[in-house]
N, C-alpha and C positions, 0 to 999 in steps of 0.2 A: 251249387257254388255259383256265386255271381262275381262278375269282373268289376273292379273299381272303375268308377267314372271320374271325369274331371271335377265334378262338384264334390265327390267324396274326398278327393285329395286336398281340396281347399279348406275343408272343415276339420279342425283337429279333434281327435277323440278325447274322451275324458282322461285327464292326467298327463296329456302330452303338452309339450311347450312349443309354441310357435316361434320360428326363427326371426331374426331381426329384419325389420323393414328397411327399404332403401333410404328412407328419411332418417331413421336413427343411425344408420351406418354413416351417412353424410355428416351428421352432427358429431359423431365420435371421431371422424377423420379430420374435421375442421378444427377441433379443439387443440390438438398439438400444434397445428400450423399457426393458430392464433397466439398460443403461448410463445412459440418460437419468434413470431413477429414482434410481440411485445418485449421479449427479452432483447432482441436486436435493437429495438428502438430505445430502450433504457440504456443499453451499453453505448449507443451512439450519443445519447444525451450526456452521459458521464464523460465520454472522450472529448466531446466538444466543449464541455464545461472546463476541462483542464486547459484548453486553449483560450477560451473567452471569459472564464470565471463566473458563469451564471449562478452556480451553486455555492460560491464562496461565502455569501452571507449566512448560509445555513450551518456553517462549521465554525466553532469558536476559535480554533487554532489559526485559521486563515485571516481572522479579523483582529486577533489580539496577540500575535507573535511577530517576531522580527523578520520572518521570511520562511520559505520552504524548509522544513526540518528544524526550525528554530526551537521547537519544544524539546529537541534531543540534546540541546546544550546542557541541560541539567544532568544528563547521564555523563557527558564528557567532564563536567565540573566535579561530579561526585568521584570519578576515577582519579582526578588530580588532587583530591583532598590531602593525602599524606605528604605530597611534595609541595603543595600549595603553601603550607605554613612556612617552609624554608624560603620560598621565592616571593612571598606576598609583598614585601616592601618594594622589590624591583617592579613588579607588575602594577602596583598602585601608583608608582611614580610616573608610569607611562600614560596614565589617563584611561578613559573608557575605550573598550575595544570597538572598533568601527566595523570590522568584518573578520570572519574566520573562513578559510578556504582550504579544503583538502587538495593538495597538489601532487602527491605521489604516494604510492603504496608499493613497498618492497618487502623483502624478507620471505619467510616461509609461513605456511598456515599455523605452525606451532609457535612461531615467534615473528609476528608481523611488525613492520616498521612503517609508520605513517608520518608524512611530512605535511605540516600545516603552515599556511601563510596567515599571520595575524597582523591586521593593520590597526595601528594606533594613530592618534592625531599627529604625533611628532616623528614616528618611525614605523618601519615594517619589520616584524620578526619572523624568522623561519623556525618552527618548532619541530624537532624530530622526536617522535613518541615511539618507544618500543614496548610492545605488549607481550605477555606470556600466553600460554595456551588457554588460560581461563579469562583472558581479556583484561587482566590487571596491568597497570603501567609498571614496568620494571626500570625504565630509563627515560629521562626527559632532558633534552638538550635544546638550547635556544641560541640563535645567532642572528645578527642583523643582516637584512637582505641588501 
């Protein structure tokens, strides 16, 4: 019987796998760190773009809508469709809407009440919109501010 020597331990026998080298371990360890750094850099770019607007030209809505959330006005207008026919002459007589601002949210989750300030060229209206649990308008009241 012979004792193993240092040179015998360094040579793998047939069918044995050799363990990872320190170089391959370093590459495997640096890959997650590089991905984490890249992710943080991309998030910082997006956050700074919110403040300075660097990425705005890449998005259609920021260039062709009336402001942040301007594309959601179509959802609001679609919900008003049933009551719109009744009040259309009044709203048309006021002229174009200059701005719409949500100023108050009250009620319960099952029956929320939203108060909007709508500015027109000649006056400002406060709209009180009551919704049901499905988000449909159940009541709409308007008064001058």
